[in-house]
N, C-alpha and C positions, 0 to 999 in steps of 0.2 A: 708277517702275512697280512694280506688285504682282508678287510672286514667283509662280512656278508649281512644281508638284511635280517636273516634269522638270528645271528649273533647280537645284532643291535636291539632287536625286539625283545630278546631274552635277557638282556642286561638289566640287572636289578640294582637299586641304590644300596650303598653301604654307608657306614658311619662317616667316612671321609670321601672327598672327591677323588675319583680315579679316572685314568685314561685308557682308551682302547685305540691303539694305533692302526692307521690305514696305510702308513708308509709315506715317505717324502715329507715328513714333518707334520702331516695332517693327522688329527686324531679326534675321537669323540670323547668329550668330558661328561662324565655321569656324576650328578650332584646328589647329596643325601636326600633331597626332596624328590628325586626321580627325574629331574630335568636332564636332557641330553643335548649338549651344545657342540657344534663343530668348530674346531680351532686349527690354525696353522702356525707353527713355530718356524720362524726363519730369521736370517741375519742380513742386515743391510748397513753398509758403512761401518762395520765392526760392532754394531749394536744388535742385541737380541730383541726380536719383536714378536708379538702374538696377534694374529689377525682373526677376527670372528667371521665365520662363514655361514652362520645361520643356526636355527634351532630345529632339531629333529622332533617330530616327523614332517613339519612344514617344509623343511629342506631335506629332501631324500638323500640317500647315499650317492646316487648318480648325480644329482644336482650339486652336492657338496664337492664331489670330485671335479665336476666341470668348473666350478668357481676356483678350486685349487689350481687346476691346470692353467686357467687364464691368469691367475696371480703369478704363477711361476714363470710364465712367458714374459710378463712385464718385468719381473725381477731380473730375468736373463738379459733384458735390454738396458739394465742399469736404472730402472725406475722403481721407486719404492711404492708398492701397491697400496699401502695404507695412506701414504701422503697424497696419492692420486685420488683415492676415495674421498678424502677430506676436501680436496679442491672441487670435486664433482658435487659433493653435498652442498658446499658453499655456493656454487653456481646455481644449483637447483633452488636453494633458499632465496637467492636474489631474484631468480625467475618468478618464483611464487609471489614475492613481494611486489613485483612489477606487473603481475597479471591484471587484466581488466577487472576480474572478479574481486581480487583483493582490494584494489583501489576503490571499486564501487562500494564495497563494504565499509571502507574508511569514510567515503563521502557520505553514505547514508547515516553513519553514526554522527557525523558533524552536522549534516543538514537537518536532521530530525529535531534538533533542539528548538523548542517553542512551537512545534507543529502539533496539531491534534492527533491523538492515537489513530483515529479513523483514516486521516490523510496519510500518516506514516505507513499504516498497514496496507493501504491500497497501492502506495508507491513501491513498497517492498514486494508485493505480489506481482506488480507489473514488471519489476526488475527481474525477479526470479523466473517468471513464466515466459517473458517475451524477449528480454535483452541478453541475460547471461547465457542461455543455451547457445547463442550465436557468437557472442563476443567474450564471454567469461574466461575461457581457457587461453585466449590470445594475450601476448605481451602488449601492453598498451602502446608501446612505441612502434609496434608492427601494424597497428590498425590504421587503415586508410579509408578515404571516403567511400570507395566501392564496397568495403566491408559493412559500413553503416547503412548504405543504400540497400544492400542485399538483406540485411536484418529487417529494415523498415518495410520493404516490399513483400517479404515473406509474411509479415503480420497483416499487411493490407490484403494479401491474397486470401486470407481467411475471412475476409469481409469485415475486418475490424479497423477501419480507417482512422477513427478517433484514437484508438489505442496505439496505432502505428505512429501517429503524430506525437502523442505524449511520450512514446518510447524514444523518439528522436530527440525530443526536448530534454528528457532525463539523461540520455547519453551525452548530450552537449554539456549539461551541468557537471557530469562526472569528469569530462575532459577539462573543463575550466578549473575544477578542483585539482586535477592532476597537474595542470600547468602552474597553478599557484604554489604547489608543493614540489616543484622541480622534477616531476616524473616524466613529463613529456613537453614538447615545445609548441605543438599546434593542436588545434581542435578540428578534426575532420568533419565532425557533425555540424560545425558552424560555417562550413565552406559552401553550403547550399541551403535552400529553403524547402520546407515540406512541399510547397507547390511545384517545385522542380521535378519531383519524383512521384508524388501522390496524385491520383486522379481527382479532378475537381468534382465536388458534389453540389447539387442544387440546394440552397438553403430553404428550408420549409418552416413555417410557423408552427408552434405547438398547437396540437388539436385542442379545441375548446368549444363548448356549447354556446348558444346564444342566450341572452338574458331571459327570453321567454321560456326556455327549457330549464332554467335554474330551479324553480320550485320542485319540479319532478325529481331532479337529481338529489336535492336536499332531503326529500322524503325517502328516496331509495337508500341514502346513507343512514337515515334514522332507523330504518328497519333492516339494515345490512345483516346478513346471516353468517358472515365470516367471523373472525375473531374480534372480541371487543376492542382490542388494542388497535387494530386496523380501522375500525369504525371511528374511534375517538381521534385517531391521527388524521383521518379525512376531515372530520368536523373542525379540528383545530387548524388545519391547513386552510380551510375555507374562511375561517374567522380571522386569521392572521396574515394570509397570503404571502408567507415567506417561501423561499425556495425549498425544494424537497430535501436537499442535503442539509439545509439549516434546520429543518424540522426534525428529521430522523436522528441528527447528531446532537439534539438538545440534551443538556445535563440538568439535573434538578438544581444544581448550585447556581444556574443562570436565572432562576425565577425568584421574584420578590412579590409574594402575594399581597402583602400589606401595602406596598407601593403600587401594586397592580401594573407591574412592568416585567418584561423579559429582556435581559441584557445579553445579547449575543456577542462574544468576543471577536476581535478583528480577525484572528487566525481562522475562524470558521466562516468568514464572509467572503464572497466572490471578489469584492472590491478591497478587501484587506483593511477595512475600517470598522470600528465597533458599530453595532446597530441596536436601537431600542425599539421594542414592540410594546406599545401601551396595551394592557390587557383589559378587554371588556368584561362585563359581568358574566357573560356566557362562556368566555374563555376560562375564567377563574373556576366556574362550575365544572368544566371539563377537566381541568387540572386536578381538582379535588377527586374526581373519579379515577384519574390516572394514578394518583398517589396510592389509592387502594390496590391498584394492580401492580405498579412498578416502583413504589416508593422506596423499596429496599435496594434498588439498583442505582448505579451511578447514572444510568441513562433513563430518560423519560420513555423512550421507545427501544428497549433492548430486543435483540434477536430472539426469535422463538426457540431456536435450537441451541444457540450459544449466547448466553447472557453477557458474555464478556465483550460482545460486539453489538453494534446497533442494528436496528431493523434494516433490511435490504432496501436499496433504491427501488427495486421492482415490486415491493409489497403493495404500495399504493396503486401502482398501475394494474397489478393483478386484481386488487379490490375493485377498481373501476371496471375492469374487464368482466369480473364476475357479475357486475350489475348491468352488463350489456352496453358499456360505454367505451369498449375498445375502439380506438381510432376516432372517437368523438370527444374525449376529454382526457386531460393529463393533470398531474399535480401542478405543473406550471400554468395550466389553463385557468386556475383560480386567480393567479396574478393578473392575467390578461383581462378576466372578467371584472375584477375589482378596479383595475385601472380605467377600463372603458366606462363602467357604471358611475364611478366617482367623478370622472371628468365630465360626463354628461350631466351630472347633478351639480356641476359647477363648484365643486370643492376646490380650494386653492391648489393650483398645480404643484407649488413647492411642497405642500403637505403630502400630496400623493406621491410625488417622486422620491421624497425623503423616506416615506414609509415603504416604498418599493425597494429602497436601498440601491437606487440607480446611481451610476457614477456622476458626480458633479462636473460641470465644464471646467471649473477652476479647481485643479487637482490639489492646490495648496490648502484649500479649505476642507478637504476630504476628512481630515482627522478631527475636525471641530464641529461640522454641521450636523452630525448624527443626533445631537441633542437639541437642535433648533425646533421651534414651533411645537414643543411637546404638548402643551395644553390643547392647541388646536388639533393636533394629530390624535390625542386621546379621545377627544369628542368625536372626531371623524370615525375612529375605530369602533366606538360604542354605537354610533349611528349605523355603521356597516353591520355590526352584529345584530342590532335590532331589525334591520332590513332583512337579513338572512332568516331570522326567526319568524318574521312576518311572512316571508315567502314560503318557508317550510310548512307553515300552518295553513297555507292555501288561500291567502288573501287574494282577491281579484286584482286590486290596485296595489302595486309595489311602489311605495313612496318613502322618503326620508323625513324625519322630523325637521322642523324649522331650524336651519343652521345658525340663525341669529339669536335663538332663544338662550 
């Protein structure tokens, strides 16, 4: 007799496994632990076989009968249902291995070696949020240039042109990795340039104040009413004029107070070469204050909500905005100010350019020149710090000490 849902629900476990037949070789196996499993016993090529149809109640009586009927139809055509299931599972496994999402995960694991945690985290988030929703489920061999274009344009439509460009670059890297490992033969993301599909944008300079407005800004920073960490970050940025990403990603292990220098590793630099920042007396004083705040962290500027990450890129901009400098000054603006003022005071251009970590014209020397002119650069950085201190205190005439002294 065929089973009913009531009989199945009332079935209680016993000391040993027992069966409840539904006919045609299908039955419900009830285990001592209370588990209820659908099974079908059949014969193929003279051999007895047992096929699993699912677990009750996830697989209802009706669904189990449907699966049973489908399997019996295959058997009637001379096909072994279990052998076909194994082939299908194998094909599904191969499909998963060749999906863009799987290969992207393999690429990320390979690529992240030697990269900073902050860089890896931002790349992973860009991949998860912008690339995988469009390309992740697709087989990498099925992706063509129009698929990549659609993904990039969808990101641009959100007003995120820079992210769209970076997403295209990351997609190209994943395809190159796939080519190297025999997963695909061509890179559709490399068959066109971002400018072929993305709208052109007018390049604008970073907002910055004039030299005459610097004293007021420095005083505003000194009495900043936000968090102490943001105030000290702004002060250290003004003194060292490093890039925002280089500042907020600083680790305590990079600083040597005795030698009065900050060694930023190559992987954190825009030009991928190590950079030395001679530390002035004022910078060292700020670092002493920062140690009292964040000395227990890996980061000099940890995030306010999540100490496992660094301060956000927007923190300094928000701080400047809070002081009514929105659209007037940026973190990068300190670099422009320092460059202009130091050049006007006729400091050696090579000292200034090296301290700004600009790319050298001779790329071969890039890995060696970061330590050049350190003595002269250290004096220039101390002069710059004294100049800022002089300006912040409200001196009418902003001048540097004699550079030849």
